[in-house]
Every structure is written in structure tokens, then in C-alpha cells.
C-alpha positions as CSV (number, residue, x, y, z in Angstrom):
1,X,-38.9,28.2,-38.7
2,X,-36.2,25.6,-38.2
3,X,-32.7,27.2,-38.5
4,X,-31.6,26.9,-42.1
5,X,-29.1,28.7,-44.4
6,X,-32.1,30.7,-45.7
7,X,-33.0,31.8,-42.1
8,X,-29.5,33.2,-41.7
9,X,-29.8,35.0,-45.0
10,X,-33.1,36.6,-44.0
11,X,-31.8,37.8,-40.7
12,X,-28.7,39.3,-42.4
13,X,-31.0,41.0,-44.8
14,X,-33.1,42.3,-41.9
15,X,-30.1,43.8,-40.2
16,X,-28.8,45.4,-43.4
17,X,-32.2,46.8,-44.1
18,X,-32.6,48.4,-40.7
19,X,-29.2,50.1,-41.0
20,X,-29.9,51.3,-44.5
21,X,-33.3,52.8,-43.5
22,X,-31.7,54.5,-40.4
23,X,-29.0,55.9,-42.7
24,X,-31.6,57.4,-45.0
25,X,-33.2,59.2,-42.0
26,X,-29.7,60.3,-40.9
27,X,-29.0,61.7,-44.4
28,X,-32.1,63.7,-44.2
29,X,-31.2,65.0,-40.7
30,X,-27.8,66.1,-41.9
31,X,-29.3,68.0,-44.8
32,X,-31.8,69.7,-42.5
33,X,-29.0,70.6,-40.1
34,X,-27.0,72.0,-42.9
35,X,-29.9,74.2,-44.1
36,X,-30.4,75.5,-40.6
37,X,-26.7,76.2,-40.1
38,X,-26.7,78.5,-43.1
39,X,-29.2,80.8,-41.3
40,X,-28.7,83.1,-38.3
41,X,-31.4,82.8,-35.6
42,X,-32.6,86.3,-36.3
43,X,-33.0,85.4,-40.0
44,X,-35.0,82.2,-39.6
45,X,-38.5,83.9,-39.7
46,X,-37.6,85.7,-42.9
47,X,-36.2,82.5,-44.4
48,X,-39.1,80.1,-43.8
49,X,-40.1,79.8,-47.4
50,X,-36.6,78.7,-48.4
51,X,-36.2,76.5,-45.4
52,X,-39.6,74.8,-46.1
53,X,-38.6,74.1,-49.7
54,X,-35.3,72.5,-48.5
55,X,-37.1,70.5,-45.8
56,X,-39.8,69.1,-48.2
57,X,-37.3,68.3,-50.9
58,X,-35.0,66.5,-48.5
59,X,-37.8,64.4,-47.2
60,X,-39.1,63.7,-50.7
61,X,-35.7,62.4,-52.0
62,X,-35.0,60.3,-48.9
63,X,-38.5,58.9,-48.8
64,X,-38.2,57.8,-52.4
65,X,-35.0,56.0,-51.6
66,X,-36.8,54.4,-48.6
67,X,-39.6,53.2,-50.8
68,X,-37.2,51.6,-53.4
69,X,-35.2,50.0,-50.6
70,X,-38.4,48.5,-49.1
71,X,-39.5,47.1,-52.4
72,X,-36.2,45.4,-52.9
73,X,-36.2,44.1,-49.3
74,X,-39.8,42.7,-49.5
75,X,-39.1,41.0,-52.8
76,X,-35.9,39.4,-51.5
77,X,-37.4,38.1,-48.3
78,X,-40.4,36.8,-50.1
79,X,-38.3,34.9,-52.6
80,X,-36.1,33.5,-49.8
81,X,-39.1,32.2,-47.9
82,X,-41.4,31.1,-50.8
83,X,-39.0,30.4,-53.7
84,X,-41.1,32.8,-55.9
85,X,-40.6,36.3,-57.0
86,X,-43.4,39.0,-56.9
87,X,-44.0,41.6,-59.7
88,X,-44.3,45.3,-59.3
89,X,-41.8,48.2,-59.4
90,X,-38.2,47.1,-60.2
91,X,-39.2,43.6,-61.3
92,X,-37.2,42.3,-64.3
93,X,-38.1,39.1,-66.3
94,X,-35.8,36.2,-65.4
95,X,-35.3,37.5,-61.8
96,X,-33.3,35.1,-59.6
97,X,-32.1,35.1,-56.1
98,X,-28.8,36.3,-57.4
99,X,-30.4,39.3,-59.1
100,X,-32.7,40.0,-56.1
101,X,-29.6,40.1,-53.8
102,X,-27.9,42.4,-56.3
103,X,-30.8,44.8,-56.2
104,X,-30.9,44.7,-52.4
105,X,-27.1,45.2,-52.2
106,X,-27.3,48.3,-54.4
107,X,-30.2,49.7,-52.4
108,X,-28.4,49.3,-49.1
109,X,-24.9,50.1,-50.4
110,X,-23.5,47.0,-48.8
111,X,-22.8,43.5,-50.1
112,X,-25.0,41.5,-47.7
113,X,-25.6,38.3,-49.8
114,X,-25.6,36.6,-53.1
115,X,-27.5,33.7,-54.7
116,X,-27.9,31.5,-57.8
117,X,-28.9,32.9,-61.1
118,X,-31.6,30.4,-61.9
119,X,-34.9,32.2,-62.8
120,X,-37.6,32.0,-60.1
121,X,-41.3,31.2,-60.7
122,X,-43.2,34.5,-60.9
123,X,-46.3,35.8,-59.1
124,X,-47.2,38.6,-61.5
125,X,-49.4,40.5,-59.0
126,X,-48.2,44.0,-58.0
127,X,-48.9,44.5,-54.3
128,X,-46.9,47.7,-54.0
129,X,-48.6,51.1,-53.8
130,X,-47.7,53.8,-56.2
131,X,-45.7,56.6,-54.5
132,X,-48.3,59.1,-53.3
133,X,-46.3,62.2,-54.1
134,X,-49.0,64.8,-53.3
135,X,-49.8,63.1,-50.0
136,X,-46.1,62.9,-49.1
137,X,-45.6,66.6,-49.9
138,X,-48.7,67.6,-47.9
139,X,-47.5,65.6,-44.9
140,X,-44.0,67.1,-45.1
141,X,-45.5,70.6,-45.3
142,X,-47.8,69.9,-42.3
143,X,-44.8,68.6,-40.3
144,X,-42.7,71.7,-41.2
145,X,-45.5,73.9,-40.0
146,X,-45.8,72.1,-36.6
147,X,-42.1,71.4,-36.0
148,X,-40.6,74.6,-37.4
149,X,-43.0,77.4,-38.4
150,X,-45.0,77.3,-35.2
151,X,-41.8,77.2,-33.1
152,X,-40.5,80.2,-35.0
153,X,-43.7,82.1,-34.5
154,X,-43.6,81.6,-30.7
155,X,-39.9,82.5,-30.7
156,X,-40.5,85.8,-32.6
157,X,-43.4,86.7,-30.3
158,X,-41.1,86.2,-27.2
159,X,-38.1,88.0,-28.7
160,X,-39.1,91.6,-27.8
161,X,-39.5,90.8,-24.1
162,X,-36.3,88.9,-24.1
163,X,-34.2,91.6,-25.8
164,X,-35.8,94.3,-23.6
165,X,-35.1,92.6,-20.3
166,X,-32.4,94.3,-18.3
167,X,-32.0,91.1,-16.3
168,X,-30.6,89.2,-19.2
169,X,-27.0,89.5,-20.4
170,X,-25.6,88.7,-23.8
171,X,-24.6,85.2,-22.8
172,X,-28.2,84.4,-21.8
173,X,-29.6,85.7,-25.0
174,X,-27.1,83.8,-27.0
175,X,-28.0,80.6,-25.1
176,X,-31.7,81.3,-25.7
177,X,-31.1,81.6,-29.5
178,X,-28.9,78.5,-29.5
179,X,-31.6,76.5,-27.7
180,X,-34.2,77.7,-30.2
181,X,-32.1,76.6,-33.2
182,X,-31.4,73.3,-31.5
183,X,-35.2,72.7,-31.0
184,X,-35.7,73.4,-34.8
185,X,-33.0,70.9,-35.7
186,X,-34.2,68.2,-33.2
187,X,-37.9,68.5,-33.8
188,X,-37.6,68.8,-37.5
189,X,-35.2,65.9,-37.8
190,X,-37.2,63.5,-35.7
191,X,-40.6,64.1,-37.4
192,X,-39.0,64.4,-40.8
193,X,-37.0,61.3,-40.4
194,X,-40.2,59.4,-39.5
195,X,-41.7,60.6,-42.8
196,X,-38.6,59.4,-44.6
197,X,-38.8,55.9,-43.3
198,X,-42.6,55.9,-43.7
199,X,-41.9,55.9,-47.4
200,X,-40.7,52.4,-47.0
201,X,-43.0,51.3,-44.1
202,X,-46.1,52.3,-46.1
203,X,-44.9,50.3,-49.1
204,X,-44.4,47.2,-47.0
205,X,-47.7,47.5,-45.1
206,X,-49.7,48.0,-48.3
207,X,-47.9,45.0,-49.9
208,X,-48.7,42.8,-46.9
209,X,-52.4,43.5,-47.2
210,X,-52.5,43.1,-51.0
211,X,-50.2,40.1,-51.4
212,X,-52.0,36.7,-50.9
213,X,-48.7,35.1,-50.1
214,X,-48.0,37.3,-47.1
215,X,-49.4,36.4,-43.6
216,X,-48.1,39.3,-41.5
217,X,-45.0,41.0,-40.1
218,X,-42.9,41.4,-37.0
219,X,-41.3,44.6,-35.7
220,X,-37.6,44.8,-35.9
221,X,-36.0,47.4,-33.6
222,X,-32.8,49.3,-33.4
223,X,-30.2,48.7,-30.8
224,X,-32.0,50.7,-28.0
225,X,-35.7,51.1,-28.7
226,X,-38.1,53.0,-26.5
227,X,-40.4,51.1,-24.1
228,X,-43.3,51.1,-26.6
229,X,-41.2,49.7,-29.5
230,X,-39.6,47.1,-27.2
231,X,-43.1,45.9,-26.2
232,X,-44.3,45.8,-29.8
233,X,-41.1,43.8,-30.9
234,X,-41.5,41.4,-28.0
235,X,-45.0,40.3,-29.1
236,X,-43.6,38.6,-32.2
237,X,-45.6,38.3,-35.4
238,X,-48.7,40.4,-36.1
239,X,-50.9,38.5,-38.6
240,X,-52.5,40.7,-41.2
241,X,-55.9,42.1,-40.8
242,X,-57.5,45.6,-41.1
243,X,-56.8,46.2,-37.4
244,X,-53.1,45.5,-37.8
245,X,-52.5,47.6,-40.9
246,X,-51.0,50.5,-39.0
247,X,-47.4,50.3,-37.7
248,X,-47.2,52.9,-35.0
249,X,-43.9,54.6,-35.7
250,X,-43.0,57.8,-33.9
251,X,-40.3,60.6,-34.3
252,X,-36.8,59.3,-33.9
253,X,-38.1,55.7,-34.3
254,X,-36.0,53.4,-36.5
255,X,-38.2,50.3,-36.2
256,X,-39.1,48.4,-39.4
257,X,-41.8,45.9,-40.4
258,X,-40.3,42.6,-41.6
259,X,-42.8,40.7,-43.8
260,X,-43.4,37.0,-43.1
261,X,-44.7,34.4,-45.5
262,X,-44.8,31.3,-43.2
263,X,-45.7,30.7,-39.6
264,X,-42.4,28.9,-39.3
265,X,-40.5,32.2,-39.1
266,X,-37.4,33.1,-37.0
267,X,-37.3,36.3,-34.9
268,X,-34.1,38.2,-34.3
269,X,-32.5,37.6,-30.9
270,X,-33.5,41.1,-29.8
271,X,-37.2,40.3,-30.2
272,X,-36.8,37.2,-28.1
273,X,-35.1,39.2,-25.4
274,X,-37.9,41.7,-25.2
275,X,-40.5,38.8,-25.1
276,X,-38.6,37.3,-22.1
277,X,-38.5,40.7,-20.5
278,X,-42.2,41.1,-20.9
279,X,-42.8,37.7,-19.4
280,X,-40.6,38.6,-16.4
281,X,-42.6,41.8,-16.0
282,X,-45.7,39.7,-15.4
283,X,-48.3,42.2,-16.6
284,X,-49.6,45.6,-15.6
285,X,-50.3,49.0,-17.2
286,X,-48.3,50.5,-20.0
287,X,-47.0,53.1,-17.5
288,X,-45.8,50.2,-15.2
289,X,-44.1,48.6,-18.2
290,X,-42.4,51.8,-19.0
291,X,-40.9,52.1,-15.5
292,X,-39.9,48.4,-15.5
293,X,-38.3,48.6,-18.9
294,X,-36.4,51.8,-18.1
295,X,-35.1,50.4,-14.8
296,X,-34.1,47.1,-16.3
297,X,-32.3,48.6,-19.3
298,X,-30.5,51.1,-17.1
299,X,-29.4,48.3,-14.8
300,X,-27.9,46.4,-17.7
301,X,-25.9,49.3,-18.9
């Protein structure tokens, strides 16, 4: 895509979208940390039912906000690239670039852009999936079991030996309990935050497959992605097909899929930097790339 005012608008929207999705994951993590802070380490096992309810509810609320944010983002980017507005959740008759920017600004909590109020031509198709509430609740429950309940079970089985050991003093026992609570907070936050952002990622990926006007997506990363995300961002656009429907997010990942509607798209500068880094790497195994990436980024810092 040749550089135009529209290109600049899209890249501003991408940056705001990433920060807003990351903030939603952060809000969930804060709520989870608050729930854990209200429980003593010895009381966690007896409080699992209450903790699970708080965990699932926090994921559900933030994932719903992630979904709504992604719909607003997708609709705005599509309109900026094609000059047409897509139907589906949140669509209002007479939608314009001005109203789409207003919707996006409200969803992100920042005033990123504005536009004219002239109504846009409408593509009435709804490519967005309905929110799968039962599936989302099931995934949250499974994540809680793996990241929290299973850790608690192992901890409780180990407790008698720890407390009965004459070699341990009070400070060591306190540190052990503190490490346990920190593992619940970190593990639960990372996996839960991924589910939160998946609420929006899934909306965009389904829309990409069901929207005839979409041709694919590229991966936008945060400021310091892991080696895998940097590699995925550096490859540029992924054109839609059944084999590219999955995004490949992981716990503590804040990467987002940015839909594209023309092969004349503009990547953020970070993506170009990772592409150049891969070219300098010259090829090799994923393990080799991981070592190269880690060494290169450490050298820069």
C-alpha cells in the first residue's frame, strides 16, 4: 500500500487496538490477583469454589469486552481500506467513518481518530460469530483446573512433609507458601489473559473466513514479543485459507490479528524489523532462531 492518510489512520488504529486488548488482559489479571490476595495460602484449597467463580466471571466479562472491541476494530479497518461498512453486531444504519471512529474510540477508551459523517455503502453480510458463552465458560473452567486447582492439589499433598520437616524454619515455610501463591497468580493470569484476548481474536478470525472482502491478516506484536511471535510477525501477511485459520497465541501473549482487505497493505515498522532480522539470520531450525533472536535482542538492550 502506498503511504496515504488512510494508511496512517489504520496504523494508529492498530496501535490503539493492541494497547486496549492488552489493557483488558491486564484488568483481568488485576481482578484475579485481588481475589487471591483475599485468601490465605492455607485457605486456598477450601476456597476453590469461590475462586473459580471469580476467575470464570472475570474472564467472561473481559472476553466480552475484547469481542466488542474487535468487532469495532474490524469494521473500522475494513471501512478505511474499502470505503464500505460491514453489517453484524453494533452496526447502525447510516454508519459513516465518523461514527465508526466514535465506536472504536469508545471501545478503546482513547480518541484515536475521527472522520466524515457521510453514510458509507453497506455490505449487509454478518461475518462475526455469535459469542459462544458455553464454550468460553468451559474453556475458563478447564484453564482454572490446570492452572489453579491442580497446583493447589499438589501443594496440599506436599504440605504435611514440609510442615513436619525439622530442617525447615518458619522463613522457609513462608517463602514456600509465597512462591505457591505467586505461581497461582502468574499461571492463572497468563492463561486467563490469553482467553480474554481470544474473545476478540476468534471474532476476527471467523470474520476473515466468512467475509468475501477480506484476504487475510498479519500479526501485530507488542513491544517485546517472544521469538515465536517475532518470527510470525516478520513473515508479513497470511492469506486466508483453512490452514491459516488458527492464530497461535500463548499465555502472556499480546499479539493481535490485523485484517487486510487489499494486497497493497502497510505493515507496522516492528514487523519490517523482524523480517529483516529473519533475513540476516539466514535460515535454520526454530531452536537456532530462538537462540539468534535472544542474543540479538539482548545485544540491542
